[in-house]
C-alpha positions in Angstrom: 14.4 -26.4 1.3 13.2 -24.1 -1.4 12.1 -26.7 -3.9 8.7 -25.0 -4.4 10.4 -22.1 -6.1 13.3 -23.7 -7.9 12.9 -26.5 -10.5 16.6 -27.4 -10.6 19.0 -28.2 -7.9 22.2 -26.1 -7.4 25.3 -26.8 -9.4 28.0 -28.7 -7.6 30.2 -25.6 -7.2 27.2 -23.6 -6.0 26.5 -26.3 -3.4 30.0 -26.1 -2.1 30.4 -22.3 -2.0 27.0 -21.9 -0.5 27.6 -24.4 2.4 28.8 -23.2 5.7 28.5 -26.4 7.7 32.2 -27.2 7.6 32.8 -24.2 10.0 29.5 -23.2 11.5 29.0 -26.7 13.0 31.0 -25.3 15.9 27.8 -23.5 17.0 25.7 -26.6 17.4 25.3 -26.1 21.2 24.2 -22.5 20.7 21.8 -23.6 17.9 20.2 -26.3 20.1 19.9 -23.8 23.0 18.3 -21.1 20.7 15.8 -23.7 19.3 14.9 -24.9 22.7 14.1 -21.4 23.9 12.2 -20.6 20.7 10.0 -23.7 21.0 9.3 -23.1 24.7 8.2 -19.5 23.9 6.0 -20.6 21.0 4.2 -23.1 23.4 3.9 -20.4 26.1 2.2 -18.1 23.6 -0.1 -20.8 22.2 1.6 -20.8 18.8 2.6 -24.4 19.4 0.7 -27.0 21.3 2.3 -28.2 24.5 2.5 -31.7 23.1 4.3 -30.6 20.0 6.7 -28.4 22.0 7.6 -31.3 24.3 8.2 -33.5 21.3 10.4 -30.9 19.8 12.3 -30.4 23.0 12.9 -34.1 23.5 14.0 -34.4 19.9 16.5 -31.6 20.2 17.9 -33.2 23.3 18.4 -36.4 21.2 20.0 -34.5 18.4 22.4 -32.8 20.8 23.3 -36.2 22.3 24.2 -37.5 18.9 26.3 -34.5 18.1 28.1 -34.8 21.5 28.8 -38.4 21.0 29.5 -38.6 17.3 30.4 -35.1 16.2 28.5 -33.0 13.7 28.3 -34.6 10.2 29.1 -32.4 7.2 26.2 -32.6 4.7 26.7 -29.9 2.1 23.2 -30.4 0.8 21.9 -29.2 4.1 24.1 -26.1 4.0 24.5 -25.1 7.6 24.1 -26.2 11.2 20.6 -24.8 11.3 19.3 -26.9 8.4 21.3 -29.9 9.5 19.7 -29.8 13.0 16.2 -29.4 11.6 16.8 -32.4 9.3 18.1 -34.5 12.1 15.2 -33.4 14.3 12.8 -34.5 11.5 14.5 -37.9 11.5 13.8 -38.2 15.2 10.3 -36.9 15.5 8.8 -36.7 12.0 6.7 -33.9 10.5 6.2 -32.0 13.8 9.9 -30.8 13.5 8.7 -28.5 10.7 6.8 -26.5 13.3 10.0 -25.4 15.0 10.8 -22.8 12.4 7.5 -21.0 12.9 8.0 -17.2 13.4 11.8 -17.3 12.9 14.2 -17.1 10.0 17.7 -18.4 9.6 18.7 -14.7 9.6 17.7 -14.1 13.2 18.6 -17.7 14.1 22.2 -17.3 13.0 22.5 -13.9 14.5 21.4 -15.4 17.9 23.6 -18.4 17.6 26.7 -16.3 16.7 26.1 -13.9 19.6 25.8 -16.8 22.0 29.0 -18.3 20.6 30.9 -15.0 20.9 29.6 -14.5 24.4 30.9 -17.9 25.4 34.2 -17.1 23.7 34.6 -13.9 25.7 34.1 -15.9 28.9 36.8 -18.3 28.0 39.3 -15.6 27.1 38.5 -13.7 30.3 39.3 -16.8 32.4 42.5 -17.4 30.5 43.7 -13.9 30.8 42.9 -14.0 34.5 45.2 -17.0 34.8 47.9 -15.2 32.9 47.6 -12.2 35.3 47.9 -14.6 38.2 51.2 -16.0 36.8 52.5 -12.4 36.3 51.6 -11.5 39.9 53.3 -14.6 41.3 56.6 -13.9 39.4 56.4 -10.2 40.1 56.0 -10.9 43.8 59.2 -13.0 43.6 61.2 -10.2 42.0 60.0 -7.0 43.7 63.5 -6.0 44.5 65.4 -7.4 41.5 67.0 -4.5 39.7 67.1 -4.5 35.9 67.6 -1.9 33.2 64.6 0.0 32.1 64.7 0.8 28.4 63.7 3.5 26.0 64.6 3.0 22.3 66.0 -0.4 23.6 68.8 1.7 25.2 69.4 1.6 29.0 67.4 4.5 30.5 66.8 4.2 34.2 66.9 1.2 36.6 63.6 -0.4 37.4 62.7 -3.7 39.1 61.7 -6.9 37.3 58.6 -7.0 39.5 57.6 -3.6 38.2 58.3 -4.6 34.6 56.1 -7.8 34.9 53.3 -5.8 36.5 53.3 -3.5 33.5 52.0 -6.4 31.4 49.5 -7.2 34.2 48.0 -3.7 33.5 47.9 -4.3 29.8 46.0 -7.6 30.2 43.6 -5.9 32.7 42.7 -3.4 30.0 42.2 -6.3 27.6 39.8 -7.9 30.0 37.9 -4.7 30.3 37.6 -4.4 26.6 36.2 -7.9 26.4 33.8 -7.1 29.2 32.6 -4.0 27.4 32.1 -6.1 24.3 30.1 -8.7 26.3 27.8 -6.1 27.9 27.2 -4.2 24.7 26.3 -7.3 22.6 24.1 -9.0 25.2 20.8 -8.4 23.4 18.8 -11.2 21.7 18.0 -11.0 17.9 15.6 -13.9 18.0 12.2 -12.9 16.8 13.4 -10.4 14.3 12.7 -13.1 11.7 14.1 -12.4 8.2 14.3 -8.7 8.6 10.9 -7.2 9.4 9.7 -9.0 12.5 6.8 -11.4 12.4 3.0 -11.3 12.7 3.0 -14.0 15.3 2.5 -12.8 18.9 6.0 -13.6 20.1 7.4 -13.0 23.6 10.9 -11.8 22.7 11.6 -10.9 26.3 11.0 -14.5 27.3 13.5 -16.0 24.7 16.0 -13.3 25.6 15.8 -14.2 29.3 15.9 -17.9 28.6 19.2 -17.5 26.7 20.8 -15.2 29.3 20.5 -12.0 27.4 19.6 -8.7 29.0 16.7 -8.2 26.6 15.8 -8.3 23.0 17.3 -6.2 20.2 15.1 -3.2 19.3 15.2 -3.0 15.5 14.5 -6.0 13.4 16.7 -4.7 10.4 19.6 -4.1 12.6 19.1 -7.3 14.5 19.8 -9.6 11.5 22.5 -7.4 9.9 24.5 -6.3 12.9 28.0 -7.9 13.3 29.4 -5.2 15.5 29.7 -7.7 18.3 31.9 -9.9 16.1 34.0 -6.9 15.1 34.3 -5.7 18.7 35.5 -9.2 19.6 38.1 -9.2 16.9 39.3 -5.7 17.8 39.6 -6.7 21.4 41.4 -9.9 20.3 43.7 -7.9 18.2 44.7 -5.5 21.0 45.2 -8.5 23.3 47.4 -10.2 20.7 49.5 -7.0 20.4 50.1 -7.1 24.1 51.0 -10.8 24.0 53.3 -10.1 21.0 55.2 -7.4 23.0 55.7 -9.7 25.9 56.8 -12.5 23.6 59.3 -10.2 21.9 60.7 -9.3 25.3 61.2 -13.0 26.0 62.9 -13.5 22.6 65.3 -10.6 23.3 65.9 -11.5 26.9 66.6 -15.2 26.0 69.4 -14.2 23.5 73.0 -14.5 24.6 73.8 -10.8 24.4 71.0 -10.1 27.0 70.9 -13.4 28.9 68.0 -12.1 31.1 66.0 -15.3 31.0 66.4 -19.0 30.5 63.3 -20.6 28.8 62.3 -24.0 30.2 62.6 -27.0 28.0 58.8 -27.2 27.9 58.6 -24.0 25.9 61.8 -24.2 23.8 63.0 -26.2 20.8 66.4 -27.3 19.5 68.1 -27.2 16.2 68.4 -30.0 13.7 72.0 -29.1 13.0 73.3 -27.0 16.0 73.1 -29.0 19.2 73.8 -26.1 21.5 70.7 -24.2 20.5 67.7 -23.5 22.7 65.2 -21.5 20.6 62.4 -19.5 22.1 59.9 -20.9 19.5 56.8 -20.6 21.7 57.4 -16.9 22.1 58.1 -16.4 18.4 54.9 -18.2 17.5 52.9 -16.1 19.9 54.5 -13.1 18.2 53.6 -14.5 14.8 50.0 -15.3 15.7 49.4 -11.6 16.4 49.7 -10.9 12.7 47.2 -13.6 11.8 44.7 -12.3 14.4 45.1 -8.8 12.9 44.3 -10.3 9.5 41.1 -11.8 10.8 40.0 -8.4 12.1 40.8 -6.8 8.8 39.0 -9.6 6.9 35.7 -9.1 8.7 36.0 -5.3 8.5 36.3 -5.4 4.8 33.5 -7.9 4.4 31.1 -5.6 6.3 32.2 -2.2 5.1 29.8 -1.9 2.1 26.8 -4.1 2.9 23.4 -2.6 2.6 20.6 -3.5 5.0 19.7 -6.2 5.8 21.2 -9.6 5.4 23.6 -10.5 2.5 25.2 -13.8 1.9 28.6 -12.2 2.3 27.9 -12.3 6.0 28.3 -16.1 5.9 32.0 -15.3 5.9 31.7 -13.6 9.3 32.4 -16.7 11.4 35.7 -18.1 10.0 37.8 -15.1 11.0 36.2 -15.0 14.5 36.8 -18.7 15.0 40.4 -18.5 13.8 41.2 -15.5 15.9 39.7 -17.1 19.0 41.7 -20.3 18.5 44.9 -18.5 18.0 44.4 -16.2 20.9 43.5 -19.0 23.2 46.7 -21.0 22.4 48.8 -17.8 22.6 47.5 -17.0 26.1 48.1 -20.5 27.3 51.6 -20.6 25.9 52.5 -17.2 27.4 51.1 -18.3 30.8 53.3 -21.4 30.6 56.4 -19.4 29.7 55.9 -17.0 32.5 55.3 -19.7 35.1 58.4 -21.7 34.1 61.0 -19.1 33.1 64.2 -18.7 35.1 65.0 -15.0 35.4 68.7 -14.3 35.6 68.5 -11.3 37.9 72.3 -11.2 38.4 72.7 -10.5 34.7 69.9 -7.9 34.8 71.6 -6.1 37.7 75.0 -6.1 36.0 73.6 -4.5 32.9 71.6 -2.0 35.0 74.8 -0.9 36.7 76.8 -0.6 33.4 74.7 1.8 31.4 74.8 5.0 33.4 71.2 4.3 34.2 71.3 6.6 37.3 72.2 9.7 35.3 68.7 11.1 35.8 69.1 10.6 39.6 72.2 12.9 39.5 70.2 15.5 37.6 67.3 15.2 40.1 69.7 15.5 43.0 71.2 18.8 41.6 67.7 20.2 41.2 66.5 19.0 44.7 69.7 19.6 46.8 71.5 22.5 44.9 68.5 24.3 43.4 70.0 23.9 39.9 67.5 24.5 37.1 66.7 21.1 35.5 68.1 22.1 32.0 71.4 23.1 33.6 71.4 20.0 35.7 70.9 17.9 32.6 74.0 19.5 31.0 76.1 19.0 34.2 75.0 15.3 34.3 75.9 14.8 30.7 79.5 16.0 31.4 79.6 13.6 34.4 78.5 10.7 32.1 81.2 11.6 29.6 83.8 11.6 32.4 82.6 8.2 33.7 82.6 6.8 30.1 86.2 8.0 29.6 87.3 6.5 32.9 85.5 3.2 32.2 83.5 3.3 35.5 80.0 3.9 36.6 78.7 7.2 37.9 78.8 5.9 41.4 82.5 5.1 41.1 83.6 8.6 40.0 85.7 10.3 42.7 84.1 13.3 44.4 87.0 15.5 43.1 86.1 14.6 39.6 82.4 15.4 40.2 83.2 18.7 42.0 85.5 19.7 39.1 82.4 19.4 36.8 80.3 21.4 39.2 81.4 22.5 42.7 77.8 22.3 44.0 78.1 18.5 44.1 79.1 17.0 47.4 79.4 13.6 49.0 75.7 13.2 49.6 75.2 12.6 45.9 76.5 9.0 46.4 73.2 8.3 48.2 71.4 8.4 44.9 73.9 7.0 42.4 73.5 3.3 43.0 70.8 1.4 41.2 69.3 0.3 44.4 69.0 3.9 45.7 67.6 4.9 42.3 64.7 2.4 42.3 64.0 3.0 46.0 63.6 6.7 45.4 60.9 6.3 42.7 58.1 6.4 45.2 55.5 8.3 43.1 52.3 6.5 42.6 52.8 3.8 40.0 56.6 4.1 40.3 59.2 1.3 40.4 60.1 1.6 44.1 59.7 -1.8 45.7 57.3 -0.2 48.2 55.0 0.9 45.3 55.3 -2.4 43.5 54.3 -4.3 46.6 51.3 -2.1 46.8 50.4 -2.8 43.2 50.8 -6.5 43.7 48.6 -6.4 46.8 45.9 -4.5 44.9 46.1 -7.0 42.0 45.7 -9.9 44.4 42.8 -8.3 46.1 41.1 -7.7 42.8 41.5 -11.3 41.7 40.2 -12.5 45.1 37.2 -10.4 44.6 36.6 -11.9 41.1 36.7 -15.4 42.4 34.2 -14.9 45.2 
């Protein structure tokens, strides 16, 4: 490509370290699309003849058909997908292929291809997260009234419902989708036409190429156009946050599937056995989702460190921008699919959840609230009184709702029989009617709103 300047070819190691075709071949569809838009614009502006533009367009279609049928060959001598495609185009149509690179550089070409690829990746992730949300909604709807312990510090805190717990993750993934949507909106500007770094003297129509490729418009500074990788970092940061949420849910499944908890039975589809212990059912899918989060965080860190000290405009370091994005995307996609499958097929042992909710004095706060509401006791005093009641129940080996009224009145004579209306786990969850609370009434409202939102998306 640069034989006019260099007398000798690259060393073998230089050829290998310089080539990106082994990984950037994933962008062949985006590269073809960008080239088609560029050629059409050149013809519209009179920079290419209509005949040459048609020849190039037909040739690019033929190259794309080859790639689609046979895959993309890895020729290290041609370095990257851009040079490979240009070489394949020349094989198809001859010297006229050389006109395609008029008024563009590989710098703006790769920036455009990469944006197109990340944009497509965002659309794929959004669809997958929507399916995961659907699975959560379905299972939450099934278990709106199923009581389970709510935890802080992994200690029994207050009773909640399984439906409420699952909908908490629905909210997390909704935020993830909003982050990806923000990323998509912010990045949707086209670098094509920035050329190497300074723009070009040819009379381009950058708005036309931007529109042809589905962008909102062209980027506004040629230096920034070719050196910006914020869109890739934004994608990796959104991917990292999503992986964190997946990891938290995966960890819950690992804990819940353990015998001490026994809250969930994982299906055979998402479990493995042991080579030596025939009784084992291991939640390996959940553990791998949890593990993938660390690798995805590593991808985000890798690109951040690559970009942190680069001067304007393009530097060859930026060739390493794509592998972490590709890896993170693949890991996130398989993690979302696995978690969706686990949610859809899990058997929730709600009897076990209820038993543990009833055994951990989870309605203690309800007793304190009752004292505040019915006996006008200051909350700090009510907290102290409730602590004494918990101690009495613990010593007697019973739940708060099983303490005799005489025992409760001996602790504080302002307590009367009405307190039993709030001391069961069912009464506790039913009372949590504040907006966003665990009351089945509120959870049904949240599920209805989530269903309506999904229905609106699919119209």
